[in-house]
N, C-alpha and C positions, 0 to 999 in steps of 0.2 A: 481657262476658267469657264464656268457654266452655271446656270441656275439649276436647282433641283426642284422638281415639281412632283408632288404626290396627289393623286386624284382618287378618292374613295378606296384607299388601300386597305385590304383586309387580310387577316391571317387566321385560318381555322385549322386547328390540329385534329388529329384522329380522336374520335369520340365527341366531336362537335364543340370542343373548347375554343372559343373565339378570343384570341389574344389581342388582336388589333381590329377595331370596329369602324371601318370606313373613315380613315384619316385623310383629310385633304390639306395640303400645305404647300406653299411656294417659298423657297429660300432663294432670294435674289443673288445674282452673280456677285461674287466677292464677299457675301455676308457671312457672319459667324453665327450660326443657329445652334442653340443648346436645347436638347430635350431633357427635361427634368421631371422626376416623379418618384413615388415610392417603389419598392421592389414589387415586381409582378404587374406593373402598369402598362407594359408593352414597349417601353422605349428602346431596349436593346434588340427586341424582335424587329421593330421598325427599322432600326439602323442596319441590321443584317439583311433585311429585304432590299434596302437601297444598295447594299454592297454586293448582293447576289449570293450571299451565304445561306439565305433562307428563301424558300419558294414563296411566291405571292399567290394567295388564294383568290383575290379579286382586286380590281382597280388597276391603276396605271402608275408606273414610276418612269419619269423622264429625267435625263441628265443632259443638259445642253440642248434641250428640245428633242432628243432622241429617246424613243421608248426602249427601255432596257430590261423589261420584264423577263425575257427569255435569253438574255445574254449571260455568258459566264462572267465571273468577277474580273478576270483578266481583260475582258473586252469592254468594260464599263468606264475606263479612263478615270479610275479612282485609286486612292491610296489609303490604307487603313492603319491606324495605330491602336494597338491592343493594350490592355492593362498588364498583361504578362510579358510585354516587350516582343515576344516571338522572334528572338534572335537565334542564330545558329551558333551554339557554344563552341564548336570546333573551328570556326572561322574567325579571322581577325575582324576588327571593326571595318577596315577598308573592304575586306571581302564580303562582309554583310551588306555594305552599302552598294557594292558592285553587282551583287548576285542577280537581282531582278533585272538589271539593265543588260547583263550578259545573256540572260535567257531570252531577252527580246532582240538579241543580236545588234545592240547599239554599238556603233563604232568605238574603238578603244579611246580615241582622242576625246570623244564626247563623254564617255564614261569618266575619264580622268577629270575633265572640266567640271562635271556635275558633282563628283565626289569632293573635289577640293572646295567648290563653292559651298556645298552643304556643311562641310567641316568648318569652314570659316564662319558661316552664319551661326552655327551652333557651338562654336569654340570647342571642338573636339579633335582638332588637328593633331594634338599631342598623343591622342589615344588610338590613332589609326592602325598601329601595329600590335595593339593589345587584343586579347580575347575578352568576350563579355564577362567571364568569370573574374577578370581582374579589375572590373569597374564597379563603382558604387551604383545604387539604384537610380540616382539622378542622372549619372553618366549613361547608363544603359537606356534610360528613357530618351535622352538626347539622340542616341544612336538610332533608336526606333523611329524617332521623328525624322532623322536624317535619311533613313531608308525610304520614308514617304516622300521627302522633299526631292530626292534625286529622280523620282519618277516624273516630276513636273506634271502632275495629274490635273484634271479638270476640277476635282474636288477632293478634300481630305475628309475622312470619317474617323472619329475618335470614340473608342468604346471604353469609357471610364479609365483613361490612361494614367491617372494619378492615384488610383485607389490603393496601390501597394506602397506608396511613399509615406514617410512620417509627416506630421503636421507642418513642420517648418519648411520642409522641402516641397510640400504641396503648394505652399504660398509662393515660393520662388518659381516653381515650374509653371504655375498658373500665369504668372507675369510673363514668363518666357514664351509660352504658347500664344498668348494674346499679342505680344510684340511681334512674334514670327508671322502670325496670320495677317496682321496689319501690314507688314512689310511685303509679304508675298501676294496679298490680296486674292488668295485662293478660297473659293466657296468652301465652307466647312460646316460639317454636321457633327455635333459633340454630344455624347450621352453621359449623364451623371445623375446620381441620387442626392448629391450634395447641393442644397439650394444656394449656399454662399458661393460655391464654385460657379454655379449657373449664373448668378447675378453679376459676378465680376467679369465673366468671360463674354457674355452674349451681346450681340447686336439685337438678335431676335430670340426671345425666350418663349419656349413652348412647354406648358405644364400639361402633363399627361396623367390621366386617372382612369383606371380600369379599361384601358384600350382605346380611350377617346381623348381628343384635345379638350381640356377644360378651359384653357385660355391661352392666347398667343399675342405677343406684342413686345414692346421694349421692356427691359427689366424694371425700370422705374414706373412705367405706366401700369404694369401688373401689380407692383408693390403698392402703389398709391391708390389703385382702383381695382381691387380683386373682383373677378366676375362671380365668385361663389364662395361659400364657406370653406370648401376644400382648399381653394387657392389662398384664401385669407390666412388659414392656419398652416399651410405648407410653406409658403414663402414668407420669410421673416423669422428672425431668431432673437429673442423669444417670439413665440407665435402671437398673432393678434389676440387681444382679449375679447372674449365673446360673452354677452349677457342676454339670456332669453328674457324678453319683455314680460313674460308671464311668470317669471321666477322670483325667488327671494331677493330683496334689496333693489329691484329694478324700478320701483315706483318713481324715483327722481327722474328717470329717463322716459317716462310715459309721453312727454311732450314731443318726443322724436318719432313716435309711431305714426305711420301714414294711415290714411282712411282705407277701410275695407279689408284689412289684413289682420286676422285674429292672432296668428302666431308669427311673431317676428323675432329676429335675433339682431342685436346691435353689436358692432365690433369697433375697437379702437386700439391703435398701436401703443405699446408701452412708452415710447418716446414722446407721445403726444399728451401724456399725463404728468402731473407734478404733485408732490406731497405738500400739504399745507403745514409747514413747520416754521417755528421761530417767528410767529406773528404774521406770516405771509397772508395777504388778503385775497379775496376772490374777485376776479374780473367779471365784468358784466356779461361776457360771452361764455362764461364757464358754468358748469354744473358740478356739484360736490357729492362725492360718494364716500360712505363710511366703510373702512376696511379694518379687519382684524389681522394683524401681521402673522403670516405662517412661516416665512423664511426670508433670508437675505442672501443673494448671490453676488459676491464682490468679484469683479472681473478686471480690476486694475484702475483705470481712469474713471470708472463708473460702477454703480451697483444696480441690481434689480431687486426691488422690494416686492415680495408677493404677499398678498393679503386676501382673505375671504370677504366677499361683499356682504355686509350686514350679518356677519357671523355664520350664516348658513347658506349663503349664495355661492356663485362661482368664484374661482380664484382669479385675481386680477394682478398683473405685473406692472410695476411702474419703474421707469428708468430714472435714476437720480445721479447727479454728478458726484464723483469721489466715493469715499467710504461711508456707508451708512451704519450707524450704531444701533439701529432699531433691533429689538429682541422679539422673538416669537411671542404672540399673545398681546403685544402692544396694540392700542387702538389709534388709528390715524385717519386723517381725511385726505382724499385725493381730489384734485380739481382737473376737469377735462373740458376743453372747448367744445361747444355743441357742434361746430363745423368740422370737427375731426372724426366724428362718428360715421360708421358705415352701417347700412341697413340691409338685412338679408331675409328672404322668406325662409322661415324655420323648417318648412316641410320640403320644399324643392332645393333649398340651399342657394338659390340664385340671388344675385344682387338686386336690390330695390333702390331706386334713386330717392334720396331724401328730398322732401318737398321744399 
């Protein structure tokens, strides 16, 4: 096991396109770090530079305290799991697991021990004599993970390994990967564009935007205190509600504006709001907003009611328990605690602390 340290890492492609712009990050020994961000933000490029599959234009990558910038992938003591599994179709599962160890001239007894141990951990012992084409997507992904485990590397690198699986299987495999990493305690760097996947897997969450780190920290710290408008809207589903203070319907929120900032945007999560229905009263710490319902999304145990603020303002989503019978066009009032709002500079997008 080993920490992964990035210091001012950059990637510039031909033509001067800068995909990664001076990223510095330390992933502690044994931690599970997830890089998340939209397509084109540089997360996969960064992972590939750590793996040695992409050259480094500037900065330093260390694994276990050793600078690996100029080392080949095989010399970096890492194991990678890809989204397309990268299994050899003409080999059995056992042969796929053994292949890398044989290339490293690992003793036969040690190969057998590692393969049996990985098969036991991943519950794929009954598939050892099958070929990948005879397995389901989830089984193939377990084999791909097994091939990484038998290496007993200093670090695991995951490149969107669940993106080819259906929704139900993704949930199952997420839990298996997290359980496996906690058991092995191997430093892990995981790339995904799925913020739910990122939130459920990570010890350390890193939000990337346009080649830079927008925010890094624990998943809940980032969710509860986003550093920018980008993070506020990218992390969380539905996204955080945003209300420009100089826009329609924002006058009830004017008391939250801080001094000396002409353009501000307030944000609040849908779950921190409630609809005032059935005679519900307003608490002393709440502010009331008028909404014109534009839609209702029922997701089982709860619904999300979306309404336009003061008819012409931004759309606001409110989480309500159970099934909502509201119809588009209905007028409703939503209450929100003053302490649940976040304040951002509308121009820079950076977080401003509420007074």
